[in-house]
SERO-4910 file (N, C-alpha, C, O; in steps of 0.05 Angstrom, whole numbers):
BEGIN
 pado doro    nc1    nc2    nc3   cac1   cac2   cac3    cc1    cc2    cc3    oc1    oc2    oc3
  Met    A   -537    127    212   -565    123    210   -580    143    229   -600    154    221
  Gly    A   -569    147    253   -581    166    272   -581    194    261   -600    209    264
  Gln    A   -558    201    248   -557    228    236   -578    231    214   -590    253    212
  Leu    A   -583    211    198   -603    212    177   -631    215    189   -647    230    178
  Val    A   -637    201    211   -663    203    224   -667    232    234   -689    243    231
  Ala    A   -646    243    246   -648    271    257   -654    291    234   -670    309    238
  Ile    A   -641    287    212   -645    306    189   -674    303    179   -687    323    173
  Val    A   -683    279    176   -711    274    167   -731    287    186   -750    299    178
  Thr    A   -726    284    212   -744    295    233   -745    325    230   -767    337    232
  Leu    A   -722    337    226   -721    366    223   -736    375    199   -750    396    199
  Leu    A   -734    361    177   -748    368    153   -778    366    157   -793    383    147
  Leu    A   -787    347    172   -815    343    177   -826    364    196   -849    372    195
  Ser    A   -809    373    215   -817    392    235   -821    420    224   -837    436    234
  Gly    A   -806    426    203   -808    452    190   -794    474    204   -797    497    197
  Asn    A   -778    469    226   -763    489    241   -737    494    227   -718    479    231
  Glu    A   -736    515    210   -713    520    193   -688    528    209   -666    519    203
  Ser    A   -692    544    231   -669    552    247   -655    529    260   -631    526    259
  Asp    A   -672    512    272   -660    488    285   -647    470    265   -626    458    270
  Met    A   -660    468    241   -649    451    221   -622    461    211   -603    445    207
  Glu    A   -619    487    208   -593    499    199   -572    494    220   -549    487    213
  Asn    A   -578    497    246   -559    492    267   -550    463    267   -526    457    271
  Lys    A   -570    446    264   -563    417    264   -545    410    240   -526    395    243
  Phe    A   -551    422    217   -535    417    194   -506    427    198   -487    414    190
  Asp    A   -503    450    211   -477    461    216   -461    443    234   -438    437    228
  Arg    A   -474    433    255   -460    415    274   -453    389    260   -432    378    264
  Ser    A   -472    379    245   -468    353    231   -445    356    211   -429    338    207
  Gly    A   -444    379    197   -423    383    177   -396    385    190   -377    374    180
  Cys    A   -394    398    214   -369    399    228   -360    372    237   -336    364    234
  Leu    A   -379    356    248   -372    330    257   -363    312    233   -344    297    236
  Leu    A   -377    315    211   -370    300    187   -342    308    177   -327    291    169
  Ala    A   -337    334    178   -310    343    169   -288    332    187   -266    327    178
  Leu    A   -294    329    213   -274    318    231   -271    288    228   -248    278    229
  Leu    A   -293    274    223   -292    245    222   -283    234    195   -272    213    194
  Ser    A   -287    250    174   -281    240    147   -251    233    144   -245    211    134
  Pro    A   -232    251    152   -204    243    149   -197    218    165   -181    201    157
  Leu    A   -208    216    190   -203    193    206   -213    168    193   -200    147    194
  Phe    A   -237    170    182   -249    147    168   -231    138    144   -227    115    140
  Val    A   -221    158    129   -204    152    106   -178    139    116   -169    119    103
  Ile    A   -166    149    138   -142    137    148   -146    108    157   -130     91    152
  Val    A   -169    103    170   -176     76    178   -178     58    154   -169     35    154
  Leu    A   -191     68    133   -194     51    109   -167     46     96   -161     23     88
  Ile    A   -149     66     96   -122     62     85   -107     42    101    -93     25     91
  Glu    A   -109     44    128    -95     26    146   -104     -3    141    -88    -21    139
  Ile    A   -130     -7    138   -141    -34    133   -130    -44    106   -122    -67    104
  Gly    A   -131    -26     86   -121    -35     60    -92    -42     60    -84    -62     47
  Leu    A    -76    -26     74    -47    -32     75    -42    -58     89    -24    -73     82
  Arg    A    -57    -64    110    -53    -89    125    -62   -113    108    -51   -135    111
  Ile    A    -81   -109     90    -90   -131     73    -70   -135     50    -62   -158     44
  Ile    A    -63   -113     36    -46   -115     13    -16   -120     20     -2   -135      6
  Lys    A     -8   -108     43     20   -111     53     41   -104     32     57   -121     25
  Pro    A     41    -80     22     63    -72      4     89    -71     20     89    -68     44
  Pro    A    112    -75      6    138    -78     21    145    -53     37    160    -56     57
  Val    A    136    -30     30    143     -6     45    132     -6     73    140     10     90
  Thr    A    112    -23     78     99    -23    105    111    -43    124     99    -48    145
  Phe    A    134    -55    117    144    -76    135    151    -64    163    156    -41    166
  Ala    A    149    -82    183    152    -73    210    182    -68    217    200    -73    201
  Ile    A    186    -58    241    213    -50    250    231    -74    252    224    -95    264
  Ser    A    255    -72    241    275    -93    243    287    -92    271    283    -73    286
  Gly    A    300   -114    278    309   -117    306    335   -103    313    344    -85    299
  Ser    A    346   -111    335    369    -98    347    395   -104    332    396   -124    317
  Cys    A    415    -88    337    441    -91    324    456   -115    336    456   -119    360
  Leu    A    468   -131    318    480   -156    327    511   -156    327    523   -175    337
  Val    A    523   -135    317    552   -136    312    568   -123    334    558   -107    350
  Gln    A    594   -129    334    613   -117    352    640   -114    337    645   -128    318
  Glu    A    657    -96    347    683    -93    335    700   -117    339    698   -132    359
  Asp    A    718   -123    320    736   -145    321    763   -137    310    764   -126    288
  Ala    A    784   -141    325    811   -131    317    821   -145    292    836   -133    276
  Gln    A    813   -170    287    823   -185    264    808   -181    239    820   -178    217
  Val    A    781   -180    241    765   -179    216    748   -153    214    733   -151    196
  Gly    A    751   -135    233    737   -110    232    711   -110    248    707    -93    265
  Tyr    A    694   -130    244    670   -133    260    661   -162    257    669   -177    240
  Arg    A    643   -170    275    632   -196    275    607   -196    292    600   -176    305
  Tyr    A    592   -218    293    568   -219    310    575   -223    339    595   -236    346
  Arg    A    559   -211    357    562   -215    385    552   -243    393    529   -250    387
  Pro    A    569   -259    407    559   -285    416    535   -282    434    533   -264    450
  His    A    516   -301    430    492   -302    446    473   -279    442    455   -274    459
  Ser    A    475   -264    420    457   -242    415    434   -252    398    436   -272    384
  Thr    A    411   -237    399    388   -244    383    376   -219    371    380   -197    381
  Ser    A    362   -222    349    349   -200    336    325   -210    320    327   -230    306
  His    A    303   -195    321    279   -203    306    279   -188    280    274   -164    279
  Leu    A    285   -202    258    287   -190    232    260   -192    217    250   -213    213
  Gln    A    250   -168    210    225   -167    194    230   -148    171    238   -125    174
  Gln    A    225   -159    147    230   -143    123    210   -148    101    202   -171     96
  Tyr    A    200   -127     89    184   -128     65    158   -145     68    147   -154     48
  Asn    A    150   -149     93    126   -166     98    129   -194     87    108   -208     82
  Glu    A    153   -204     83    157   -231     74    179   -246     91    180   -270     91
  Ile    A    195   -231    105    215   -242    123    208   -237    151    203   -214    159
  Asp    A    206   -257    168    200   -254    196    215   -276    211    205   -299    213
  Asn    A    238   -270    221    256   -290    233    271   -279    257    280   -256    256
  Val    A    273   -295    278    289   -288    301    317   -299    296    321   -323    296
  Ile    A    337   -281    292    364   -290    288    377   -296    315    376   -279    334
  Val    A    388   -320    318    401   -328    343    430   -334    338    437   -352    322
  Ile    A    447   -318    350    476   -322    347    487   -340    369    481   -336    392
  Asn    A    502   -360    361    512   -380    381    536   -370    396    545   -347    393
  Ser    A    548   -387    413    570   -379    430    596   -374    414    613   -360    423
  Leu    A    598   -385    390    621   -379    372    618   -352    359    638   -341    349
  Gly    A    594   -342    358    589   -316    345    579   -318    317    586   -301    300
  Phe    A    563   -339    311    553   -343    284    524   -352    285    515   -362    305
  His    A    510   -348    263    482   -357    261    481   -387    255    479   -396    232
  Asp    A    484   -402    276    488   -431    274    478   -444    300    473   -430    320
  Ile    A    475   -471    299    468   -485    324    492   -484    343    515   -478    334
  Glu    A    487   -490    368    510   -492    387    527   -517    380    516   -537    371
  Arg    A    552   -514    383    571   -535    375    586   -546    399    596   -531    416
  Asp    A    586   -573    401    603   -587    420    628   -596    406    628   -616    392
  Leu    A    650   -581    410    674   -586    395    690   -610    405    710   -617    394
  Thr    A    679   -622    426    693   -646    437    684   -671    421    697   -692    423
  Ile    A    662   -669    406    652   -692    391    671   -697    367    678   -679    352
  Asp    A    678   -722    363    695   -730    340    678   -734    315    665   -754    312
  Gln    A    678   -714    298    662   -715    274    678   -705    250    698   -691    253
  Tyr    A    669   -713    226    680   -701    202    671   -672    202    647   -667    204
  Arg    A    689   -654    200    683   -625    204    687   -609    179    709   -609    167
  Ile    A    666   -595    171    667   -577    148    661   -548    157    642   -544    172
  Leu    A    677   -529    149    672   -501    154    660   -488    130    668   -493    107
  Ala    A    640   -471    135    626   -457    113    632   -427    115    625   -415    136
  Leu    A    644   -416     95    651   -387     94    634   -373     73    627   -385     52
  Gly    A    626   -348     79    611   -333     59    599   -308     72    606   -301     94
  Asp    A    581   -295     57    569   -270     66    541   -276     77    536   -296     89
  Ser    A    523   -257     71    495   -260     82    481   -285     71    462   -295     83
  Phe    A    489   -295     47    477   -319     37    485   -343     54    471   -363     54
  Thr    A    508   -342     67    516   -363     85    505   -359    113    497   -378    126
  Thr    A    505   -334    122    493   -328    148    464   -338    148    454   -350    167
  Ala    A    449   -332    126    421   -340    123    404   -330    145    387   -345    156
  Gly    A    407   -305    152    391   -293    174    362   -289    168    347   -283    185
  Gln    A    355   -292    143    327   -289    134    309   -312    142    285   -311    142
  Val    A    322   -335    149    307   -359    156    318   -371    182    340   -364    190
  Pro    A    303   -388    195    314   -401    219    339   -417    214    344   -425    191
  Val    A    355   -421    234    381   -435    231    377   -462    217    392   -469    200
  Ala    A    356   -476    225    351   -503    214    346   -502    184    349   -523    171
  Ala    A    337   -479    173    331   -477    145    354   -467    128    351   -465    104
  Gly    A    376   -460    140    399   -451    125    413   -473    110    409   -497    117
  Trp    A    428   -466     89    439   -488     72    460   -504     87    465   -527     80
  Thr    A    474   -493    107    494   -509    121    481   -531    137    492   -553    138
  Gln    A    458   -525    148    443   -546    163    432   -567    144    430   -591    151
  Thr    A    424   -559    120    414   -578    100    436   -598     94    431   -622     92
  Ile    A    460   -588     90    483   -606     84    487   -625    108    491   -649    105
  Glu    A    487   -613    132    493   -629    156    473   -652    159    480   -674    168
  Gln    A    448   -647    152    427   -668    155    430   -689    134    420   -711    137
  Gln    A    443   -683    111    446   -703     90    471   -720     93    472   -742     81
  Leu    A    490   -711    107    515   -725    109    519   -738    136    512   -727    157
  Ala    A    529   -763    136    531   -778    161    554   -768    178    576   -763    168
  Asp    A    549   -766    204    570   -759    224    587   -735    215    611   -736    216
  Thr    A    573   -714    207    587   -691    196    576   -666    209    552   -662    212
  Ala    A    594   -648    218    587   -622    228    594   -601    207    617   -599    198
  Val    A    574   -586    198    579   -564    178    576   -538    194    554   -528    199
  Ile    A    599   -527    201    599   -504    219    598   -478    203    615   -472    186
  Asn    A    577   -462    208    572   -438    193    589   -415    204    586   -407    227
  Leu    A    607   -404    187    623   -381    194    616   -357    177    633   -339    173
  Gly    A    592   -356    167    583   -334    149    579   -308    165    569   -309    187
  Val    A    586   -286    152    582   -259    164    572   -240    142    584   -239    121
  Asp    A    550   -226    148    540   -207    128    561   -187    120    576   -176    137
  Gly    A    563   -182     94    581   -161     84    610   -169     81    626   -152     71
  Phe    A    617   -193     88    645   -201     86    652   -207     57    638   -222     43
  Gly    A    675   -196     48    686   -204     23    706   -227     27    710   -236     49
  Thr    A    719   -235      5    737   -258      6    761   -253     24    770   -273     36
  Asp    A    770   -229     27    793   -223     45    786   -228     74    802   -239     89
  Arg    A    763   -219     82    755   -224    110    748   -253    116    752   -263    137
  Gln    A    737   -266     95    732   -295     98    758   -310    102    760   -329    117
  Leu    A    779   -301     88    806   -313     91    816   -309    120    827   -327    132
  Lys    A    812   -285    130    821   -279    158    806   -296    178    818   -305    198
  Leu    A    780   -301    173    765   -319    191    777   -347    190    780   -360    211
  Leu    A    783   -356    167    794   -383    164    822   -385    178    828   -405    190
  Glu    A    838   -364    175    863   -363    189    859   -366    219    876   -377    233
  Gln    A    838   -354    229    832   -355    258    821   -382    267    829   -392    288
  Tyr    A    804   -394    251    789   -417    260    800   -444    250    795   -465    262
  Ala    A    816   -444    229    827   -469    219    844   -483    241    841   -508    244
  Pro    A    861   -469    255    877   -483    276    860   -493    299    867   -512    313
  Ile    A    838   -479    304    821   -486    327    801   -509    320    799   -528    335
  Leu    A    788   -506    297    767   -525    290    777   -549    274    763   -569    272
  Lys    A    801   -547    262    814   -569    248    795   -582    228    788   -606    231
  Pro    A    786   -568    207    767   -580    188    780   -600    169    804   -598    164
  Glu    A    763   -618    159    772   -635    137    766   -623    110    778   -629     90
  Ala    A    747   -604    110    740   -590     85    729   -563     92    719   -558    114
  Val    A    730   -545     72    719   -518     74    703   -512     50    711   -517     27
  Ile    A    679   -501     54    662   -492     31    664   -461     31    658   -448     51
  Leu    A    673   -450      9    673   -421      6    651   -414    -14    653   -419    -38
  Ala    A    629   -402     -3    607   -393    -20    613   -366    -31    612   -346    -17
  Phe    A    618   -365    -57    626   -340    -70    602   -327    -83    589   -339   -100
  Tyr    A    596   -302    -75    574   -287    -87    585   -265   -105    608   -256   -102
  Glu    A    569   -256   -124    578   -238   -145    589   -211   -135    605   -199   -149
  Asn    A    581   -202   -111    592   -177   -101    615   -180    -82    624   -160    -70
  Asp    A    626   -204    -80    648   -208    -60    673   -192    -67    687   -183    -49
  Val    A    679   -189    -92    703   -173   -100    698   -144    -93    716   -130    -83
  Gln    A    674   -134    -97    667   -106    -90    669   -103    -59    678    -82    -50
  Asp    A    661   -123    -44    664   -121    -15    693   -120     -6    699   -106     13
  Val    A    710   -133    -21    739   -131    -15    749   -103    -19    764    -92     -3
  Leu    A    740    -90    -41    749    -63    -48    736    -42    -30    749    -22    -23
  Ala    A    710    -45    -24    696    -25     -9    704    -23     20    704     -1     32
  Gln    A    710    -46     32    718    -47     60    697    -33     78    704    -16     94
  Val    A    672    -40     74    650    -30     90    652    -41    118    658    -65    122
  Thr    A    647    -25    138    647    -33    166    619    -31    178    605    -12    172
  Leu    A    612    -50    195    587    -49    210    594    -45    239    613    -56    250
  Asp    A    577    -28    252    582    -22    281    555    -15    293    536     -9    279
  Cys    A    553    -17    319    529    -10    333    532     16    348    554     22    358
  Tyr    A    511     32    349    510     57    365    482     60    376    463     65    361
  Asp    A    480     58    402    454     62    415    432     45    403    409     54    400
  Gly    A    439     20    396    419      2    385    416      3    355    401    -13    343
  Tyr    A    428     22    342    426     25    313    450     12    299    472     13    310
  Leu    A    446      1    275    467    -10    259    478     12    241    464     24    225
  Leu    A    504     17    244    518     37    227    533     22    205    548      3    210
  Ile    A    529     30    180    542     17    157    558     39    142    547     56    129
  Tyr    A    584     38    145    600     60    135    627     50    123    635     27    127
  Gln    A    639     68    108    665     63     95    688     77    109    710     68    108
  Thr    A    682    101    121    703    117    133    694    126    161    670    126    167
  Glu    A    713    133    177    707    143    204    691    169    203    675    175    220
  Ala    A    696    185    182    681    210    179    652    205    175    635    219    186
  Gln    A    645    184    159    617    176    155    605    168    182    582    175    188
  Lys    A    620    152    197    610    143    223    603    167    241    582    167    254
  Glu    A    621    186    242    616    210    259    592    225    250    577    236    267
  Gln    A    587    227    224    563    241    214    538    225    221    517    237    226
  Phe    A    540    199    220    517    182    228    509    188    257    486    192    264
  Ile    A    529    188    274    524    192    303    512    220    308    494    223    323
  Ala    A    523    240    294    512    267    296    483    268    287    466    281    299
  Phe    A    477    254    265    449    254    255    431    240    275    409    250    281
  Leu    A    440    218    287    423    204    307    418    221    331    396    221    342
  Glu    A    438    236    340    435    252    364    415    275    358    401    284    377
  Asp    A    413    284    333    395    306    327    368    297    317    348    312    320
  His    A    366    272    307    341    264    294    330    237    303    313    225    290
  Glu    A    340    227    325    330    201    335    300    203    340    291    221    354
  Pro    A    284    184    329    255    185    334    248    182    363    263    170    379
  Thr    A    225    193    371    216    192    399    204    164    404    197    150    385
  Pro    A    202    156    429    188    131    436    160    130    425    151    109    416
  Ala    A    146    153    425    119    153    414    119    147    384    101    133    374
  Ala    A    139    157    369    141    152    341    147    122    336    136    111    317
  Phe    A    164    110    352    169     82    349    144     65    355    139     45    341
  Trp    A    129     74    375    104     59    382     85     61    358     73     40    350
  Leu    A     81     84    347     63     87    324     73     71    300     58     58    286
  Ala    A     99     72    295    111     57    273    107     27    276    103     12    257
  Glu    A    108     18    301    104    -11    306     76    -20    302     71    -43    295
  His    A     56     -2    307     28    -10    307     12      0    283    -11     -9    280
  Ser    A     23     17    267      8     29    245     23     28    218     44     39    216
  Ser    A     12     13    199     23     12    172     22     40    159     41     48    146
  Phe    A      0     54    163     -4     80    151     18     99    161     29    115    146
  Tyr    A     23     98    187     43    116    198     71    110    187     87    128    181
  Arg    A     77     84    184    103     76    173    107     87    145    128     97    138
  Val    A     86     84    129     88     94    101     92    124    101    110    134     87
  Met    A     77    139    117     80    168    118    108    176    128    120    195    117
  Ala    A    118    161    148    144    168    159    166    163    138    184    180    135
  Val    A    165    140    125    185    133    105    185    153     82    206    161     71
  Leu    A    161    161     73    158    178     50    165    208     55    176    222     38
  Phe    A    159    217     80    160    246     84    177    255    108    185    278    109
  Ala    A    184    237    126    200    245    149    230    242    144    238    222    132
  Gln    A    246    261    152    275    259    147    287    235    161    307    224    151
  Asn    A    276    228    184    287    205    199    269    181    197    271    162    213
  Gly    A    251    180    177    232    158    175    245    131    171    234    111    181
  Phe    A    268    130    157    281    105    153    290     91    179    292     67    180
  Leu    A    294    107    200    302     96    225    280     81    239    284     63    255
  Leu    A    255     87    231    232     75    244    227     47    233    213     31    246
  Val    A    238     40    210    233     14    198    258     -3    196    255    -28    193
  Gly    A    281      9    198    305     -7    195    324     -7    218    339    -26    222
  Lys    A    323     13    235    342     17    257    371     14    247    388      3    261
  Ser    A    375     23    223    402     23    211    406     48    195    387     61    187
  Ile    A    431     55    190    437     80    175    462     75    158    482     65    167
  Ser    A    459     83    133    481     82    114    483    108     99    464    124    100
  Pro    A    504    113     84    508    139     71    483    149     55    476    173     57
  Pro    A    471    133     38    448    143     22    425    153     40    409    170     31
  Asn    A    422    142     64    400    150     81    400    180     88    379    192     91
  Ile    A    424    191     90    426    220     97    441    235     75    454    255     80
  Asp    A    438    225     50    448    238     26    479    243     27    489    263     17
  Leu    A    493    224     39    522    225     37    531    209     12    520    188      6
  Pro    A    551    219     -2    561    205    -25    577    180    -16    591    180      4
  Leu    A    574    159    -31    590    135    -26    619    140    -35    624    153    -55
  Glu    A    637    128    -20    665    130    -28    669    114    -54    661     91    -55
  Pro    A    682    125    -74    686    109    -99    704     85    -94    723     86    -78
  Leu    A    697     63   -107    713     39   -103    740     42   -117    741     52   -140
  Pro    A    762     34   -104    788     36   -117    790     14   -139    774     -5   -139
  Glu    A    808     18   -157    813     -2   -177    824    -28   -164    841    -26   -145
  Ala    A    815    -50   -173    825    -75   -162    854    -79   -170    861    -77   -194
  Pro    A    872    -83   -151    900    -87   -158    903   -112   -174    888   -131   -171
  Pro    A    923   -113   -192    927   -137   -208    932   -161   -191    947   -161   -172
  Gly    A    918   -183   -198    922   -208   -184    909   -209   -156    917   -225   -140
  Leu    A    889   -191   -151    877   -190   -125    866   -217   -116    874   -228    -95
  Met    A    848   -229   -132    835   -254   -124    854   -277   -125    854   -294   -108
  Pro    A    872   -280   -146    891   -301   -145    909   -300   -121    916   -321   -110
  Asp    A    916   -276   -112    933   -274    -88    918   -284    -63    929   -299    -47
  Leu    A    892   -277    -61    876   -287    -38    873   -317    -40    875   -330    -19
  Phe    A    868   -328    -63    865   -357    -66    891   -371    -60    891   -394    -50
  Ala    A    913   -359    -67    939   -371    -60    942   -374    -30    954   -393    -20
  Gln    A    932   -354    -16    933   -355     14    914   -377     25    920   -390     44
  Phe    A    891   -379     12    873   -401     19    887   -428     15    886   -446     32
  Glu    A    901   -431     -8    915   -455    -14    936   -461      7    940   -484     15
  Ala    A    951   -441     15    972   -445     35    960   -455     62    972   -472     75
  Leu    A    937   -444     70    924   -454     94    915   -482     91    918   -499    109
  Ala    A    903   -488     68    893   -516     63    916   -536     64    913   -558     74
  Glu    A    939   -528     53    962   -546     53    973   -549     82    980   -571     90
  Glu    A    974   -527     96    985   -528    123    968   -545    142    978   -560    158
  Tyr    A    941   -542    140    923   -556    158    909   -580    146    892   -593    158
  Asp    A    917   -587    121    909   -612    108    878   -613    105    865   -631    116
  Phe    A    867   -595     90    838   -596     83    834   -588     54    852   -575     42
  Gln    A    812   -595     43    804   -587     16    785   -563     18    770   -560     36
  Ile    A    787   -546     -3    768   -523     -5    752   -527    -30    762   -530    -52
  Ile    A    725   -526    -26    707   -527    -49    694   -499    -51    679   -491    -33
  Val    A    699   -486    -73    687   -459    -78    661   -463    -94    661   -474   -116
  Val    A    639   -454    -82    613   -457    -94    601   -430   -101    593   -415    -82
  Pro    A    600   -422   -126    587   -396   -133    558   -397   -126    544   -416   -132
  Val    A    549   -375   -114    520   -373   -106    505   -360   -129    511   -338   -137
  Pro    A    485   -374   -140    469   -363   -162    453   -338   -153    439   -339   -133
  Gly    A    455   -317   -168    441   -292   -162    412   -293   -171    405   -308   -189
  Lys    A    396   -275   -160    368   -274   -167    363   -265   -195    346   -276   -209
  Lys    A    379   -245   -205    375   -235   -232    391   -251   -252    381   -257   -274
  Glu    A    416   -257   -246    433   -271   -264    445   -295   -250    465   -292   -235
  Pro    A    434   -319   -254    443   -342   -238    472   -350   -243    484   -363   -226
  Thr    A    484   -342   -265    512   -350   -271    532   -328   -266    555   -331   -272
  Gln    A    522   -305   -256    540   -282   -253    562   -287   -234    585   -279   -239
  Ser    A    557   -300   -211    578   -305   -191    600   -322   -203    624   -317   -200
  Leu    A    592   -343   -218    612   -361   -230    628   -345   -251    653   -349   -253
  Ala    A    615   -329   -267    629   -314   -288    649   -295   -277    671   -292   -287
  Ile    A    641   -281   -255    660   -262   -243    684   -276   -231    707   -268   -233
  Leu    A    678   -299   -217    700   -314   -205    720   -324   -226    744   -321   -223
  Glu    A    710   -335   -248    727   -346   -269    743   -323   -282    767   -326   -288
  Gln    A    730   -300   -285    744   -277   -297    766   -267   -279    788   -259   -288
  Gln    A    761   -266   -253    781   -257   -233    804   -276   -231    827   -267   -229
  Leu    A    799   -302   -232    821   -321   -228    836   -327   -254    859   -336   -253
  Asp    A    823   -321   -277    837   -323   -303    851   -350   -307    874   -350   -316
  Gly    A    837   -371   -300    848   -398   -306    868   -409   -285    877   -431   -288
  Ala    A    874   -394   -265    892   -403   -244    880   -427   -229    856   -428   -225
  Glu    A    897   -446   -221    888   -470   -207    906   -475   -183    929   -467   -183
  Trp    A    895   -489   -163    910   -497   -139    902   -525   -131    879   -533   -135
  Pro    A    921   -541   -121    916   -569   -115    894   -574    -95    879   -593    -97
  His    A    891   -556    -75    872   -561    -54    845   -546    -58    828   -547    -41
  Ile    A    842   -533    -81    818   -516    -85    804   -526   -110    816   -529   -132
  Gln    A    778   -531   -108    761   -538   -130    738   -519   -132    726   -511   -112
  Ile    A    731   -511   -156    707   -494   -161    686   -511   -173    690   -524   -194
  Val    A    662   -511   -161    641   -529   -170    615   -512   -173    606   -498   -154
  Asp    A    604   -513   -196    579   -499   -202    555   -517   -195    551   -537   -208
  Val    A    540   -510   -175    517   -527   -166    491   -518   -179    471   -532   -176
  Tyr    A    491   -496   -194    466   -486   -205    452   -506   -224    428   -509   -222
  Pro    A    467   -520   -241    453   -540   -258    437   -561   -242    415   -568   -250
  Met    A    448   -569   -219    433   -588   -203    408   -575   -190    387   -587   -189
  Met    A    411   -550   -182    388   -535   -171    367   -531   -192    343   -535   -187
  Glu    A    376   -524   -216    357   -520   -238    341   -545   -245    317   -545   -249
  Glu    A    356   -567   -246    342   -593   -251    321   -599   -230    300   -609   -237
  Gln    A    328   -593   -205    309   -599   -184    285   -581   -184    262   -591   -182
  Phe    A    289   -555   -187    265   -537   -187    247   -541   -211    223   -537   -210
  Gln    A    259   -549   -234    243   -555   -257    227   -581   -253    204   -583   -261
  Ser    A    240   -600   -239    226   -625   -232    203   -620   -213    183   -634   -214
  Asp    A    206   -599   -196    185   -592   -178    163   -575   -190    144   -566   -177
  Gly    A    166   -569   -216    147   -552   -230    150   -522   -222    130   -507   -223
  Arg    A    174   -514   -215    178   -487   -206    198   -473   -224    209   -485   -242
  Glu    A    203   -447   -218    220   -430   -234    243   -419   -218    244   -422   -193
  His    A    263   -407   -232    286   -396   -218    277   -375   -197    288   -375   -175
  Ala    A    258   -359   -203    249   -338   -184    238   -350   -158    238   -336   -138
  Asp    A    229   -375   -159    217   -387   -135    238   -394   -114    232   -401    -92
  Leu    A    264   -391   -121    285   -396   -102    289   -373    -82    302   -376    -62
  Tyr    A    277   -350    -89    283   -325    -74    258   -313    -63    235   -319    -71
  Phe    A    262   -295    -43    239   -279    -34    230   -261    -57    245   -256    -76
  Val    A    206   -251    -55    195   -234    -77    210   -207    -78    217   -198   -100
  Tyr    A    214   -195    -55    226   -168    -54    256   -169    -46    272   -154    -57
  Asp    A    262   -186    -27    290   -189    -19    305   -206    -39    294   -223    -52
  Gly    A    331   -201    -41    347   -215    -61    359   -241    -52    372   -255    -68
  His    A    354   -249    -27    365   -274    -17    347   -298    -23    324   -296    -30
  Phe    A    359   -322    -20    344   -347    -21    321   -346      0    325   -334     21
  Asn    A    299   -358     -7    279   -365     13    285   -393     23    306   -405     16
  Glu    A    268   -405     40    274   -431     51    277   -452     29    294   -470     31
  Tyr    A    261   -450      8    263   -469    -14    290   -466    -28    303   -486    -35
  Gly    A    298   -441    -33    324   -437    -46    348   -446    -30    366   -459    -40
  Tyr    A    347   -440     -4    369   -450     13    369   -480     14    391   -492     14
  Ala    A    346   -493     14    345   -522     15    358   -534    -11    373   -553     -9
  Leu    A    351   -523    -34    362   -533    -59    392   -528    -61    407   -545    -71
  Phe    A    401   -505    -52    430   -499    -52    444   -519    -34    465   -529    -42
  Gly    A    433   -524    -10    446   -542      8    446   -571     -2    466   -585      1
  Gln    A    424   -579    -15    423   -606    -26    443   -610    -48    456   -631    -50
  Ala    A    446   -590    -65    465   -592    -87    494   -592    -76    510   -607    -86
  Ala    A    499   -575    -56    526   -575    -45    532   -601    -31    555   -610    -31
  Ala    A    512   -613    -18    516   -639     -5    523   -660    -25    540   -677    -20
  Thr    A    510   -660    -48    516   -679    -69    545   -676    -78    559   -696    -83
  Val    A    554   -651    -81    582   -645    -89    601   -657    -68    621   -669    -75
  Leu    A    595   -652    -43    612   -661    -21    614   -692    -21    635   -703    -16
  Glu    A    591   -705    -26    591   -734    -27    609   -744    -49    624   -763    -46
  Glu    A    608   -731    -72    624   -740    -95    653   -733    -91    671   -749    -97
  Gln    A    659   -708    -82    686   -699    -81    701   -709    -57    725   -714    -58
  Leu    A    687   -713    -35    701   -720    -10    694   -748     -1    702   -756     21
  Ala    A    679   -763    -17    672   -791    -11    659   -794     16    666   -811     32
  Leu    A    639   -777     21    624   -779     46    599   -795     40    589   -796     18
  Glu    A    589   -809     61    565   -825     58    540   -810     66    541   -793     84
  Lys    A    518   -815     52    493   -802     59    484   -812     86    488   -835     93
  Arg    A    470   -794    100    458   -802    125    434   -820    118    417   -813    101
  Val    A    432   -843    132    410   -861    128    390   -857    150    396   -862    173
  Glu    A    366   -847    143    346   -841    163    334   -868    173    317   -868    190
***
């Protein structure tokens, strides 16, 4: 408004030289301020719309090397996970090294162990909202101990059970099978930490290339500050900076630096039946039942079950039961007036709190029926 008044005054004064000088200075100022004004408008728009590319920086690395299973979570570690502007959760790892409540193993309770990958870890939601806690709250005098680890295939889940079955002495085990678990067995991906970054690799050569990239391209503290406080800067960094992915994920995998993925080997004949036979041997040795629960996927809810049945090819074991809980989940979300997509985050492929709750409720119903447990009476 002040600039407009000055221009009008000059026009009325009739001093052309002064008017031209004023216009020149005003034009320069406008040229300087216009891009800033546009950036501010874009920043405001991004904060209102919140497209997934503008999500804030994810938290610190949680894993450590493990001689038996390759890697696992560090006991007592925490990380603030923020993804796609829809996930905002502080992951808290307990003293056992899992995303679970603290456990007093001296308490005499019916004990169930839960094995699985990131769907069992449930790091996208608070511990209390994970499906293992949903089961625990529905069943009387029962501890459902979460042993889920991101990226674990069935072979590593077996190794975890070999480690913890003698210690925790479960009466039952839930194996949550997801559609990519066979691929995880074949890929043998390893997670590791380096200078606060999560490294996701298949070979030691990839790991060395990641470290070399970080040493040459690690963002500056100023870049991290800008990425933390500006949606516009995050978008520009992700789209145009070679190391922009580090500003929003603090993780690195082969595609981030244009490394080819190692091709998956052919699955050896009888891979999954052999693994399940080892599960059966453990169950017989330590006297517990195993209930395998296929996890319904976001795109194809029956894909996990179909892959499992195809891999096992009709094989059966006395201590192992496969139970499809999706029909119960479907009945419940339809009763709630909702759809399959409502079980998941919009952009992320995992269950949201509603999905985890329905999966846990259905699994608890199965456990009540199969293991003759009583419901908790509030």
